[in-house]
FIMARMI-658523 format. One record per residue (C-alpha): residue in one letter; y, x, z. Coordinates in steps of 0.5 Angstrom, whole numbers, plus 500, padded with zeros to 3 digits. Each point is the difference from the previous one (the first is absolute). Layout:
N
aYXZ ...
This chain:
731
m520480543 a499506495 r503498493 f496501494 r503507496 l498499493 l503506496 l493503500 a497493498 l503500493 l493502498 i497499493 s494496502 f495499494 c501501492 a498493500 l506496499 c511496489 p509494496 q503502494 v499508500 r504503495 a498506496 v506506500 d501503493 g502507499 a507498499 e501498507 t496505503 p501506496 e496505505 y494497499 v497501493 g493496500 g493503499 a500500493 r505506500 c496503505 q493499496 a503503493 c499507504 h495499505 e495496496 q494503504 q503497507 a502494496 r493499498 l497501507 w505495503 r499494495 d495495503 s501503506 h501496507 h508502499 d500498493 l497493501 a504499507 m503494498 q500497493 h503494496 a495494501 t497500493 a493499497 d499508500 s502501507 v497494504 l493501502 g499494504 d496493498 f506495497 a495496497 d501494504 a497504506 k500497507 f500503507 i500496506 y503503507 a502497506 g498493497 i505502494 t498500493 s504505496 t499499492 f501506495 y501498493 t504502494 r505496495 e503503494 g498507501 r503500507 f497500507 f500495506 v497498506 r501494504 t500501507 d503498507 g507502500 a505502506 e500492502 g492500500 e500495493 l496502494 r505503495 e500503493 f502508500 e501504494 i497507501 r505505498 y497507501 t493503502 f500505506 g495505500 v493501497 d495503504 p496497504 l504494500 q506497496 q505496503 y505495497 l508500501 v504493499 e507499499 f504496505 p508499500 g505505503 g496506496 r494500505 l493501497 q494498505 a493503500 l494495500 g496500506 i494499495 a498506496 w495502494 d494504502 s500505494 r494504502 p494498495 a496494502 e494505502 q504502506 g502493502 g506500496 q503496494 r502494505 w506497503 f501502508 h505499505 l503506504 y499497507 p494496499 g498499507 e507497502 a502494497 v507502498 t504494497 h507498499 g504502506 d496506502 e504506500 l494503496 h501494494 w501503493 t507497500 a502503507 l504506501 n494505501 q498498493 n507502497 w499505494 n508502501 y499502507 m493502501 c498504494 a504500494 e503507501 c493503499 h497496494 s506502495 t505505498 r507501503 l499493504 d507498503 k499494504 n507497500 y500495505 d506496501 a501498507 a505495499 t496496495 r493502503 s498502493 y497506496 a502503493 t495505501 t500505494 w495505497 a500506495 e493499498 i495494503 d495505502 v499507504 a502504494 c502508500 e507499503 a497496506 c498507502 h504505497 g506497500 p505498495 g499504493 a507501497 d501507502 h493502498 v501497493 a506504499 w497506502 a494499496 e504498494 k506505501 t505495500 d507501502 g501503507 w492502500 e502506503 r502498507 f492497500 d497507498 t498501507 p493500503 a501493501 t501498493 g504494501 l495497504 t501497507 h493500502 r497507498 f493500503 t498508501 e496500506 r494502497 d503505495 g496506500 v496498506 d493502501 w495497506 l496506503 p495500505 d502503507 e496506501 a500499508 n497493500 g499498492 r505494500 p504500494 r507503501 r506499495 s502506497 r507499502 p503495505 r503493497 t508501501 s501493497 a499493501 v503497494 e493498497 i497497506 e507496502 t501497493 c493497500 a501498507 a506495498 c495496498 h493502503 a503499507 r501495505 r507500501 a507497500 q504501494 l507501503 f504501494 e500499492 d495506498 d503503493 r495505500 r505506500 g496505504 q502498507 a495501506 f496494502 m504498506 q506500496 g498493498 y494498504 q497500507 p493501500 g496496505 l497504506 l492499503 e502493503 p495495502 g497496494 n502505495 y496506503 h494500505 a502504506 d497506497 g504500494 q495497496 i502494495 d500493502 g505496497 e502501492 v504507501 y499503493 v499507501 y506504502 g500499508 s492502500 f501506495 l506503505 q494500506 s495504495 r498507501 m501500492 h508499501 e500505505 a497505495 g505499494 v496495496 t504495496 c498493496 s499503494 d495506502 c495494500 h503494496 e502501493 p507498500 h500496494 s494497499 l499499508 q493502499 l496505505 r500507496 l493500501 s495495502 g496500506 n500506505 g503504494 v507498502 c499503507 l496506497 q506502496 c502504507 h494499505 a494505498 a494496498 n495504504 a504499506 y501493500 d496496494 n493501504 e496497505 v502506505 h507497500 h499492499 f493499503 h498495495 t495501495 g500498492 s506498497 g501493503 a505498506 g502505504 t499506495 r507498497 c506503504 v504494500 d495496503 c501504507 h507502499 m503495496 p497493502 a503494496 k502493502 n501494496 y507497499 m502494496 v493498501 i497504495 d504507499 p497506504 r504505502 r499507503 d503503506 h503506498 s501503507 f493504498 r498500507 v494502504 p495494502 r501499507 p495495503 d501502507 l507497499 s497494498 a496499506 r506502505 l506496496 g497496495 a503503494 p495500493 n496506498 a497502493 c493501503 n500492503 g503498493 c493501497 h495500506 q503493502 e493499504 q502506505 t505501505 p505505501 a497503505 w494501496 a504503494 a504505505 g493502503 k498502492 l507504499 r498504507 e493501498 w502503493 y506504502 g499502507 k506497502 t505494499 p504501494 r507499501 g504501494 l507501499 q503493502 n499500508 y505494502 a496494501 v500500507 a507501501 l502494495 h494496503 a503501507 a507498497 r497493497 r497498506 d506502505 a495505504 g503503506 n499507497 a504498493 a506504501 a497506502 e495500494 l505498495 s505506503 a494504499 l499498493 l507501498 g500507502 d493502497 t503503493 r493501498 q500492499 p503497493 a507498501 i499493498 a495499507 r506504504 a505495497 t496494502 a499503507 a508501500 a501493498 a495497505 l504504506 q506496499 s497495506 r497505504 l506505501 d499504506 a503507501 d494504497 a500495493 a508501500 r499508500 a495499495 l504496495 v506504501 g496506498 v498497493 i507497498 d502506496 h493500497 p500502492 d496494499 p504494499 l495495502 l499504507 r508500501 q501493498 a494498505 a503504505 l506496500 q496493501 g497503506 l506502503 r504493498 y500498508 l503507503 p506498504 p506500495 d503506502 y494504499 r498496494 w507502496 q499507502 v493501498 m500496493 q507501497 p499506496 l495496496 l506495498 d501506495 d492501498 p499501493 v495495499 r502493500 a495496504 v501505506 r508499499 i499492501 t495500505 a505505504 g506495499 e496494502 a498503506 l507502502 a504494497 a502498507 t503506502 p507498503 a505502495 e505502505 s495506503 l500503493 s505504496 a503498493 a495504497 e494498503 r502493499 e500501493 r493504500 l497494503 r504495496 r497503493 a493500503 l500493502 d503498493 e494503497 y496496505 v503493498 e499503493 v493500501 q500492502 a504498494 f495503496 n495496503 a504494501 d495496497 h495501506 p501497507 s499506503 a506503497 q504495503 v496501507 n502507500 l508498499 g499495505 n498505505 l505505498 h505495501 t497498507 e501508502 l507500498 g501493504 k502496494 f496494502 v502495495 d499505494 a493501503 e498493501 q503499492 a495505498 y494498504 r501493497 l501503493 a493503501 l497493502 d503497494 l497505495 d493499504 s500494505 g494503503 w502507501 v498501507 p505506502 a506496499 y498495504 v498505506 n506504499 l505494499 a497496507 d501507503 l507500498 f501493503 r497503506 r506504501 d505495499 e496495505 r498495494 d493500502 t499493499 e502501493 g495506500 v494495502 a502495494 l500506495 l494503502 r496493500 t503500493 g497506498 i493498503 a500494496 i500505494 r496506503 p495496505 q496507500 s506504502 a498503507 d507503500 l504494500 y496497505 h501506505 s508499498 l499493502 g497501506 l505505503 a506495498 q496495504 v500504506 r507501499 l502493500 g495499506 k495496497 l494504502 p494495499 d503500492 a500507500 i493501503 v498496494 s504504495 l498507503 r492498500 r501498493 a503507498 a494504504 e495496496 l503501494 a501508501 p494501505 d501508499 n507500501 p501502508 r507498500 y498493499 a494500505 y505503505 v506495500 y495494500 a496503506 v507501503 a502493499 l494497503 h501504506 s507498501 a497492499 g495502506 r494500495 t498508502 d493499499 e501497493 a505506499 l495505502 e495497495 v505501495 v501507502 d492502501 s499497493 a505504497 l498506503 l493499497 r503501493 l505505503 p497504506 t505506500 n507495499 a504503506 s504494501 l495495500 r496505506 v506500504 l501493499 r493498503 d501505506 q506496501 l497493500 t494502504 a504504505 g499497507 r494496498 p493500503 
């Protein structure tokens, strides 16, 4: 049974998620001087920043900061009536707590301002939790000025993993890093408590520019200022990507061209620290380090992105932007956004026309729409929006050409049918061919390969290998292909992965390590060991974890030391994230690799102590029991998990496998059927269920299961082979 591998699952999921949080004064953090010192010299930037989303990212709950109706307002959700009110100038809500009972909670902080505002409640142990009921701060004529729930159709009540008192709504872990300046989580694993600190409650100057003491010393010419008299002037993040740059039309094709190549990613990666779907691996002290020294960006995974790379889940901006021709051409965030006010530099199409000539793009010849309504705005076609948190529309930053032809083939959305919902994708694809004389393809051409991988099609390995080798495609798409080859590692895939293991982009190097994880041990060491010394920490720890089980006796003393250092960093990541069960599962997996089964069991059980509904911990611990011939304990464990997470297909599937091993085939068939019902698009679950039916002599039923799955997954190679086997010799 495959174990859950969760290093890349430590991903921030949404900024909707606060204990005693202490402000840190200048004496404790002398390198941070505070925004007031910056504003003394940079008044124009300070004026733009005031009242921006960064300025108002988090505030103490006061009459000035609270936007919601606390005049004994009532809101009913899932049969629970919550009441919002004030008392002696303080703000309270009476709502359901962790045990389901109605209780009074004080609002300590506000979180965000537009288009919604959330509220943070203080709990023992330094925790802050975000209410699931938020205030719609839009004008009433836009449907705002009301309370609403962030999960309107799900009836999230106590015990649910999305309930406001649960781990997924914890401010300290989920979103504190990006709403304050110089945030230190300070989690104590021994007491399971936080002593989270900040230098400033909001996103102030030093959140982006790094600690300012050295720059102030340079500006004020205090003792020792001369050592900062360099182009950086004491700043750790100096944003020079746009200095002296112009965008000119390319004489060959009229497209905009940067006057000189962008050679630095400092600005983009500084923004990415918060505007990315990513795991945080280490504390980020904003000292100018590269993005993947402290973070792991997410790849184009199902649930987060559609197969063609369009946004699906709440992924923010970075992963989309990496896919774009804009990124390839050298565009930076501040080419379009004023970095202090966060507003677009120009309104409407004006922001695009800074670089794209109006006579080539802002006309009916280009967009084939009349007037000034929908379809005439660049963003309508190239940056379609999707609502998150119910009312917050966010635009896809991959700047892609609409591909209704892919919608017709693969089911991905497209901008054309986003407006013309009464029409079919085939109609929209026909219109594009009529207008342009061909099917426009654009830069991003990896939907077929990633769709094949998601459906486990027979050609998936070949498609992924071809994508990995296509240097015209964005690195994040090629990295996604590399990681997906892990379970399809034939000779061609291995060659393709080895070919990028020393690629300049760390995202590709790391993904190649993931793809090659199941190489035979001797080859694995030979191929991966150079990356134990990679300059990027995210790559080093991936190499260390992949090579952890290398027999010590096969290595020299120097090699053992290199592996130890990488593994120490890997363990450091888990210690930093010890407040989340995924880190404990990662440690359990590492201990299992090293044969330390007692330590592994302890780590998995600690994960369940942190979150009694954490499915990967149940699955991996049950698999550990399998190794030790303790399947009876595994069955009991999995039934405990199912009682808490009754909609988990993974738990039912694991239970069915354990029951098969115990010789309880009728019970196993019931469990495996439930797994296949809960996850109808998972080919593995349909396959195993059908095999179990066949083993019980119920081959006709097995064929029905396979045929039903093939209707949804017609190219799945395993299901097709199984069908041939089940029908062999039948009339």
